[in-house]
C-alpha positions as CSV (number, residue, x, y, z in Angstrom):
1,M,12.9,11.2,28.5
2,S,13.0,12.6,24.9
3,E,15.7,15.1,24.0
4,V,15.6,17.7,21.3
5,Y,18.9,18.5,19.5
6,N,20.1,21.1,17.0
7,Y,21.7,19.6,13.9
8,T,25.0,21.4,14.6
9,A,25.2,19.8,18.1
10,C,24.7,16.2,17.0
11,K,26.0,15.6,13.5
12,S,27.2,12.1,14.6
13,I,23.6,11.0,14.9
14,F,23.0,11.4,11.2
15,R,23.9,8.6,8.9
16,S,26.8,9.3,6.6
17,S,24.9,7.8,3.7
18,L,24.1,8.9,0.2
19,L,20.4,8.4,1.0
20,F,20.5,11.1,3.6
21,L,22.2,13.5,1.2
22,L,19.7,12.7,-1.5
23,L,16.7,13.2,0.8
24,F,17.8,16.4,2.4
25,S,20.4,18.3,0.4
26,N,18.0,19.7,-2.2
27,S,15.0,20.2,0.1
28,L,16.3,21.8,3.3
29,H,18.6,24.6,2.0
30,A,19.3,26.8,5.0
31,S,16.5,25.2,7.1
32,E,17.5,24.0,10.5
33,I,17.3,20.2,11.1
34,R,16.3,19.1,14.5
35,I,16.3,15.7,16.3
36,I,14.1,14.2,19.0
37,Q,15.4,11.0,20.4
38,N,15.1,8.6,23.3
39,K,16.2,5.1,24.0
40,D,13.6,3.7,21.6
41,I,13.4,6.0,18.6
42,I,15.1,8.9,16.7
43,I,13.1,11.5,14.8
44,E,14.8,13.8,12.3
45,F,12.8,16.7,11.1
46,E,12.7,20.4,10.1
47,K,11.4,22.9,12.7
48,P,7.9,23.3,11.0
49,S,7.3,19.6,11.6
50,Q,8.2,19.6,15.3
51,N,4.6,18.9,16.4
52,T,4.4,15.9,14.0
53,A,7.7,14.6,15.3
54,Q,6.5,14.9,18.9
55,E,3.4,13.0,18.1
56,V,5.5,10.1,16.6
57,V,7.6,10.0,19.8
58,E,4.5,9.9,22.0
59,M,2.6,7.2,20.0
60,Y,5.7,5.0,19.3
61,P,5.6,2.9,22.5
62,A,2.0,1.8,21.9
63,V,2.6,1.0,18.3
64,K,5.7,-1.0,19.2
65,A,3.8,-2.9,21.9
66,E,1.0,-3.8,19.5
67,L,3.3,-5.2,16.9
68,E,5.2,-7.2,19.5
69,E,2.0,-8.6,20.9
70,T,0.7,-9.5,17.4
71,F,3.8,-11.3,16.2
72,R,5.4,-12.3,19.5
73,W,8.7,-10.8,18.4
74,K,10.7,-8.1,20.2
75,I,11.5,-4.9,18.4
76,D,15.0,-4.7,19.9
77,F,16.4,-2.1,17.5
78,R,16.0,1.7,17.5
79,P,14.5,3.0,14.3
80,T,14.9,6.5,12.8
81,V,12.0,8.5,11.3
82,M,12.7,11.2,8.9
83,I,9.9,13.6,8.3
84,L,10.0,15.5,5.0
85,K,8.2,18.8,4.7
86,E,8.7,19.1,1.0
87,G,6.2,16.8,-0.8
88,E,8.0,17.3,-4.2
89,T,11.3,16.1,-2.8
90,F,9.6,12.9,-1.4
91,K,7.9,12.3,-4.7
92,R,11.3,12.4,-6.5
93,I,12.8,9.9,-4.1
94,V,10.0,7.4,-4.7
95,H,9.8,8.0,-8.5
96,G,6.6,10.1,-8.5
97,R,4.2,7.5,-7.1
98,H,1.5,8.5,-4.7
99,V,3.5,7.1,-1.7
100,V,2.9,8.3,1.8
101,A,6.0,6.7,3.4
102,I,8.8,4.3,2.8
103,A,10.8,1.9,4.9
104,I,14.5,1.4,4.4
105,P,15.3,-1.7,6.4
106,Q,19.1,-1.7,6.0
107,N,19.2,1.6,7.9
108,N,16.3,0.9,10.2
109,L,14.8,4.0,8.6
110,M,11.3,5.3,7.9
111,V,10.7,8.3,5.8
112,F,7.4,10.1,5.9
113,D,5.9,12.7,3.6
114,S,4.4,15.1,6.1
115,T,2.0,16.5,3.4
116,K,0.3,13.1,3.0
117,V,0.5,11.1,6.3
118,N,-2.8,12.6,7.6
119,T,-4.8,12.4,4.5
120,H,-7.8,10.0,4.5
121,P,-7.6,7.0,5.1
122,F,-4.1,7.5,6.5
123,S,-3.1,8.7,9.9
124,L,0.3,9.2,11.5
125,G,-0.3,6.1,13.8
126,I,-1.4,3.8,10.9
127,T,1.6,4.9,8.8
128,L,4.0,4.4,11.6
129,K,2.7,0.9,12.3
130,H,2.8,-0.1,8.7
131,E,6.4,1.0,8.1
132,L,7.6,-0.3,11.5
133,C,6.2,-3.7,10.5
134,H,8.3,-3.6,7.4
135,L,11.4,-2.9,9.5
136,M,10.6,-5.6,11.9
137,L,10.0,-8.2,9.2
138,R,13.3,-7.5,7.5
139,H,15.1,-7.3,10.9
140,Y,14.2,-10.9,11.5
141,I,13.9,-12.4,8.0
142,K,16.5,-12.5,5.3
143,K,15.6,-10.5,2.2
144,G,15.8,-13.6,0.0
145,N,13.3,-15.4,2.2
146,L,10.7,-12.6,2.3
147,P,8.7,-12.2,-0.9
148,K,7.5,-8.7,-1.6
149,W,3.8,-9.7,-1.8
150,F,4.1,-11.3,1.7
151,N,5.9,-8.4,3.2
152,E,3.3,-5.9,1.8
153,G,0.4,-8.1,2.7
154,V,1.4,-8.6,6.3
155,S,2.1,-4.9,6.7
156,Q,-1.3,-4.0,5.3
157,W,-3.1,-6.5,7.5
158,V,-1.5,-5.2,10.7
159,S,-2.3,-1.6,9.8
160,G,-5.9,-2.3,9.1
161,G,-5.7,-3.0,5.4
162,I,-4.0,0.3,4.6
163,A,-1.1,0.4,2.2
164,E,1.6,3.0,2.1
165,V,0.3,4.3,-1.2
166,I,-2.8,6.4,-2.1
167,M,-4.7,3.7,-3.9
168,G,-8.0,5.4,-4.8
169,E,-11.5,3.9,-4.8
170,D,-11.0,2.2,-8.1
171,S,-8.3,0.0,-6.7
172,K,-10.9,-2.0,-4.7
173,K,-12.5,-3.1,-8.0
174,L,-9.3,-4.3,-9.6
175,L,-9.3,-7.5,-7.6
176,K,-12.9,-8.2,-8.7
177,E,-12.1,-7.6,-12.3
178,A,-9.0,-9.8,-12.1
179,T,-11.1,-12.6,-10.5
180,L,-13.8,-12.4,-13.1
181,S,-11.4,-12.3,-16.0
182,K,-9.1,-14.8,-14.5
183,K,-6.2,-12.4,-15.0
184,F,-4.4,-12.5,-11.6
185,I,-0.8,-11.6,-11.2
186,S,0.8,-14.7,-10.0
187,L,2.6,-14.7,-6.6
188,R,5.7,-15.8,-8.3
189,E,5.7,-12.6,-10.4
190,L,5.4,-10.6,-7.2
191,T,8.3,-12.2,-5.4
192,W,10.9,-9.4,-5.8
193,Q,9.1,-6.4,-7.1
194,F,5.7,-5.0,-8.2
195,P,4.8,-4.1,-11.8
196,A,5.7,-0.7,-13.1
197,D,2.4,0.3,-14.7
198,E,-0.1,2.0,-12.4
199,K,-3.0,-0.4,-12.7
200,S,-0.9,-3.6,-12.2
201,F,0.9,-1.9,-9.4
202,R,-2.3,-1.2,-7.5
203,L,-3.6,-4.7,-8.2
204,A,-0.4,-6.2,-6.8
205,Y,-1.1,-4.4,-3.5
206,E,-4.7,-5.6,-3.5
207,E,-3.6,-9.2,-4.1
208,S,-1.0,-9.0,-1.4
209,K,-3.6,-7.8,1.1
210,S,-6.2,-10.3,0.0
211,I,-4.1,-13.5,0.3
212,V,-2.8,-12.6,3.7
213,E,-6.4,-11.9,4.8
214,Y,-7.3,-15.3,3.3
215,I,-4.6,-17.1,5.3
216,I,-5.9,-15.5,8.5
217,R,-9.5,-16.4,7.6
218,E,-8.7,-20.0,7.0
219,F,-5.8,-20.7,9.4
220,E,-6.3,-17.9,12.0
221,P,-3.6,-15.4,13.0
222,D,-1.6,-18.4,14.4
223,G,-1.2,-19.7,10.9
224,L,0.3,-16.5,9.8
225,V,2.6,-16.4,12.8
226,R,3.8,-20.0,12.1
227,I,4.8,-19.0,8.5
228,L,6.7,-16.0,9.9
229,N,8.5,-18.0,12.4
230,H,9.6,-20.5,9.8
231,L,10.8,-17.7,7.6
232,R,12.7,-16.2,10.6
233,H,14.5,-19.5,11.2
234,G,15.7,-19.7,7.6
235,D,13.0,-21.4,5.5
236,E,12.1,-20.0,2.1
237,M,8.5,-19.1,1.4
238,E,7.5,-22.5,0.0
239,G,8.9,-24.4,2.9
240,A,7.5,-21.9,5.5
241,V,3.9,-22.3,4.0
242,Q,4.2,-26.1,3.9
243,K,5.4,-26.3,7.5
244,G,3.1,-23.6,8.8
245,L,-0.2,-24.5,7.0
246,G,0.4,-28.0,5.9
247,I,-0.2,-27.3,2.2
248,P,2.2,-26.2,-0.6
249,L,2.3,-22.6,-1.6
250,E,0.9,-23.4,-5.0
251,E,-2.1,-25.1,-3.3
252,L,-2.6,-22.0,-1.1
253,E,-2.7,-19.8,-4.1
254,K,-5.2,-22.0,-5.9
255,R,-7.5,-22.1,-2.8
256,W,-7.3,-18.3,-2.5
257,H,-8.3,-17.9,-6.2
258,D,-11.2,-20.4,-5.7
259,H,-12.3,-18.4,-2.6
260,L,-12.3,-15.1,-4.6
261,R,-14.3,-16.7,-7.5
262,K,-17.0,-17.7,-5.1
263,S,-17.0,-14.3,-3.6
264,F,-16.9,-12.3,-6.8
265,T,-19.5,-13.9,-9.2
266,W,-20.8,-12.2,-12.3
267,A,-24.2,-11.9,-10.6
268,S,-22.7,-10.1,-7.6
269,Y,-20.6,-7.9,-9.9
270,L,-23.7,-6.9,-11.9
271,S,-25.8,-6.3,-8.8
272,N,-23.0,-4.1,-7.3
273,N,-22.8,-2.1,-10.4
274,I,-26.5,-2.1,-11.4
275,Y,-26.8,1.7,-11.2
276,K,-23.8,2.3,-13.5
277,I,-25.1,-0.3,-15.9
278,L,-28.5,1.3,-16.0
279,F,-27.0,4.7,-16.4
280,F,-24.9,3.4,-19.3
281,C,-27.9,1.8,-20.9
282,A,-29.9,5.0,-20.5
283,G,-27.1,6.9,-22.2
284,L,-27.2,4.4,-25.1
285,L,-30.9,4.8,-25.4
286,T,-30.6,8.6,-25.4
287,I,-28.0,8.4,-28.2
288,Y,-30.2,6.0,-30.1
289,G,-33.2,8.2,-29.7
290,F,-31.3,11.3,-30.9
291,I,-30.0,9.5,-34.0
292,K,-33.5,8.2,-34.8
293,L,-35.0,11.7,-34.4
294,T,-32.4,13.2,-36.6
295,M,-33.1,10.5,-39.3
296,K,-36.8,11.3,-39.1
297,K,-36.2,15.0,-39.5
298,R,-34.1,14.3,-42.6
299,A,-36.8,12.0,-44.0
300,Y,-39.4,14.8,-43.5
301,K,-37.2,17.3,-45.3
302,D,-36.6,14.8,-48.2
303,D,-40.4,14.3,-48.4
304,D,-41.0,18.1,-48.5
305,M,-38.5,18.5,-51.3
306,L,-40.1,15.8,-53.3
307,D,-43.6,17.4,-52.8
308,T,-42.2,20.8,-53.9
309,D,-40.7,19.3,-57.0
310,V,-43.9,17.7,-58.0
């Protein structure tokens, strides 16, 4: 059974953390904070978000069961979901990026921006699954053994390729461009954090998703699970890949790059962008024609002036 509480009746449930104050003190003002909780999950929200909170409670058992079946790990902790109604407040917390939700593993906490969680291609269920995956990975794997690219890649894979950021259509092309120009961001560079600039940040997400999909393609989901189990039992990433896949991490990265190069050739890139190329060429021809016509007009005027002088 889920129970709904008023904030004044259950202050002890809230975390006495700076994070909570940062998230809520500036955004809620006199609004009433409510809580829905049961033995599996706690939802903290404002009254206008009660329907969203109830949806999370209802879908949580299925999302939890799917993750447990995929990774064969038990989610034996009770997470908290905070649902923020104020999009601007959420944006300040995550430094202005187009982020839909964040996971804070040390508190078993997920924070959702209610203004974005149901914007295409996101949905409440997908967002919940993605962020819960982050919590589960960090619950079982020490932070120092879980590279950011692997954490993000696994969470994207399990949520159907969806990241927790609004990537935009152009993001899909970034990996192709990096492949053709041979300007990948190395996995080593993505161990602890993603780049600050927007383009590289989005490329980091695309790379993270792509290499995890490659692992599953070549070694099946069992290969991914083997890596995760070795990480869980204390191995660092290099050792986990060696034991789980039978090849060094460096070799895995090289094979992934080779796979991408075969997939994204210049011929395929040109064929996929043929209309844009033709449109660009047509634009150049139009400009060329305009310049040529202008030059002819000037030449005619010059000839007329010469005839008049004579």
